N, C-alpha and C positions, 0 to 999 in steps of 0.2 A: 539597409535595414531601415525601417521605416522607426522614428520617434520611441512608438509604444518601445517597438523591441529593446530598448535601450537602460531595462533599469540595471540598479548595482545588483539584484539578485540574478538575476537572469543572465547578467556574463558572469558571476559568477556559476551557477549553472552549469553555464556553456563552458565553463572550465574544467568541470569535472569530468565530460566526456572522455573516456579514452579514445585514445587515434588507433585505427586501426590497422594495424602490425600485421604483415607477412607470420613474424618469430613469436608471436603471441598463439598460447595453446589455450584448447577448448576449457573452459571452466573463470577462465580468468576474467571475462568481463561479467562475472555474476554466475552466481548455481542459488536460487534462490528455490524455497518452501514454501508452497501455499495449504495451510491446515484447513477442511471445511467441507462445503457439500452435505447434501443429504439426501433421501429417496427422493424428497417435493424439491429441492436446489440444488440442481444440479449444474446453470448457467453460471452463476457467482463463482467459483471457485473458477470454473473455463476462464469468464472472461478478465477474472485478476491474473491469472496466469501468463496463458496468451496476449495479454496486454507487458507484462513482463518481459516475455521473451522478444516483443514486436518492438517494444523499446529498445532490447541490447542485449541480455543479459543470456548468455548462453546455453544454459540447464535449468529447466524448472520441472520443480519435481509435487506432484499433489497427492496429497495424503487423505483421505474421504473413505467414508462406510463402503462398506462391500455392494450397496445398495446404489449408490452413484459410480459406481470406478468403472463398469462398462459402458454408461452412458459416454459416461468424461473419455473416456480411450475412442470412443467413435465422434466425438466432436474434433479429436487434433492428435494423429498420428504423433507429432511435436514435444508433448506430454510424459512425464514418466509416472504412472499414476499407483500408487500403493493402495490397496483396499485394507488399508489397519487400521482403521479409528474406532469401528468396532467389533475385532477382534479381542478374545477374550486374556489375552498377553499383550495389547495393542503398544504399550510403554517399550517393553521389552524387543520389538518390532522396531520401531520407530525411531529410539534412542540413537541406535549405532550410526540413522544418517546425517543427525543432529550435525556432528562435526567436520563433515561436509560441506555445510550448508553456509551462508553468507551472511543473507535475513531472511525470517521467516514470516508469512502474513500468518494471520492468527483470524478466524472467524467466519470468513466470504460464504455465504449459504450453508453456515453449520448447524441453522438449526438450534435446539432447548431439549432434545433428547438427554434427560438425568446424567445417563453413566457415561457417555459423551463426550458429556462439559466437564467429568469427574474426569477423565482422562486429558482432555483438553489442558486442565489447571495442573496436573498436573508434569503437561511436557513445559507450560510458560517454567514451573517452578527449577525443574530441570536446564532450559534453556538459560535462565538466574544464573546458577550455577555455572552456565560454560559462558557468561559475558555475552551470550546470544543476539544479537541484534533485531528487533520486535515489533509487527506492524500490528494492531490489533485493529479490527474494525466489523462490523454487523453485528451481529449474536457472542463474537468474541468480547462488545462491550458489554454486552447484557451477562458474557460472566463476569465479568470487574464491577459493575454494580450490587452485585452481589457478594463481590466481596474483593475492596480494590487494596487490598494488602497483597495481591499475585503482581502488585506494578508500582506499588508504594517506593520508592529512593532505589527502583528497578534502571539503573541509568543507559538510557541508547533506544528504551520504550517508545514509540510512536503511535498515539488513539486520532481513530481519524471520524470520529462523531459526527451525523448529519443535525439538526436541529434538534428533534425532538431527543437522540440519545446524547445532546449533550445537555438537555437540563437535567434529565437522567442523573446523568454525572454530576454537575455543577450547578445546580438549578437554576432560577429564571429572574434572578436577579442581576444585570449585568455590572449592578457595580460590586460586586461581590466576587464576581469572576477569578480575578489575579488571586483573592485568597481560599478559596475553595481547591483551586488549584495548586497553591499550598499545602493543599490533603496528599497528595500523589509524592511530595518530597522532591526531591532534587533528581535532573536529570531523565526528566518526561517530559517528553515535546507532543503538544495535541493540534491538529489540523483540525477547526471544526467549519463543514463544509455547508455553504448557501451562496447567494445570489455574490457577493464577495466571501472567499476563505479566509480565514481569519487563523494565524499561526502563533501558538504562545508555547514558550519557553520557559520551565521552571527554574530549569538553572540560570538563566540570565533574569529573570521575570521579563521579557518582552515579550508587544505582542505587535505582530503584522498585522495589514490587510492586504489583501491581495487586493489587485485589480479585478473588475467585474470584467465578464467577458462569457462567449456560449451564445446560447438562442433558450426563448422562453420554450423549447421541447425541452420536457425532464422525460428522458424514455429512464426507464430503469436499467440495472449493469450500468451507470457509469461512473459510481463509489466505486465499483469491482475493479473499475479502468483506473480509478487516480490509482489503488492502494497496488494492484499490480506493477503500475508505472515506477510508483512510491519507491518500490520495495528496492528497484536497479537501481536507478537516484541514488539511494538513500548507500548501496555497495560504495558505487561510483565516491558520494561525496566521503565517506569517509575513511576510501582506496588512498583520494586526493592528500586526505590531512587538510581538510579545512580551517580558514586562522576562526573564522567566525562558528556559527552554531552546523556541525553536517545536515543533520535534522532540518533544520529551515531551510537549508537549499534544498534540499533534495527533497520538502512540503512545497515550496514554492513554486521548483520544477515541475513535481505532479501534476499542482495545480494549475500552471501555464497551459501544460501541453490536453491535459482533461479539457479547461476551457472551448479553447482553440480545438482540438477534433471536432465538439461540441459543433460550434459555429462552423466548419470550417462541413463536416455531415450535415445538417440546417440549411446550408445554401446548395447544396446536391438534392436533397431526398426533401426537403421540408418535412410536414408535417407524420409523414411515413417515416421519417428520421428511425431508426434502432440504436443498441449500443453498438451491436457489429457495422454498422455504419461509420458509426465512429472510431472503431480498431479499426477499419480501412484505412483510414485516414493518418492514422500516426506515424506511418512514414514521410508523407507530405510535411504535417506540422513537423515531426522533429526536424527535418529536414530544414522548411525555413525559420527555425527557432534558436538549435544547439548545435547544429554541423559549424566547423569554425572553417567559416567565409570571411574575406575580405569585405568589408562595407561600400 
């Protein structure tokens, strides 16, 4: 193993990966829910969902509007797609599924339809009651900027803003970032995506700057890849009962995997690289970084 792959957090990330044992049954390695998609944006929930699967989750459910469902089903037969998000009784139909899922990702391709956002806000409130681990991304973060109370003091939430979304949530003054994070209360973790992803843990008031990685090619969809991978890593970290923040370990693992997938895919495809090319690299990257091998 190269020296760059020997950071303490990477070692912790390797330790959360469950061994592949024949006694395990389907679902034990993770049942993930993706809440998102819209008429215009069907790729984002697919990228998040298929990335969660390819990292190692057993089952992934996608909850989307009816207009997006057939398209997402056409992308992959491995995904379980529920065209419920814009139905009149969406909450009643979705709520029974929530207890079966280990982690939910809210936001990829969600769009900003007012009624759907109201439904998603109610889902977040129900997830809080269930103490469900959540990852909130993309237009899910727009919803949070409208009502920060949805996640305030919600232990187990991870926010995944890019640079613009981060400024909307916490302002542009870097000296005040930790103070602004305090508005979220305790137990919320933030991974700010950028040249160096930064992880902020409001419970411990710690900040961790991830190593640089990837390439100069910034194709659309890699944030969705990170969100889906993060969901699987987060479940594993929670199950392994990490001594330090499970969310921080999971964020580091997802960041490292995503940056390295970008690096590998760019080496193969150059400027023509797309997110699908990055997803094709998940197996090799995971094998190189996270499988339990002798140095």
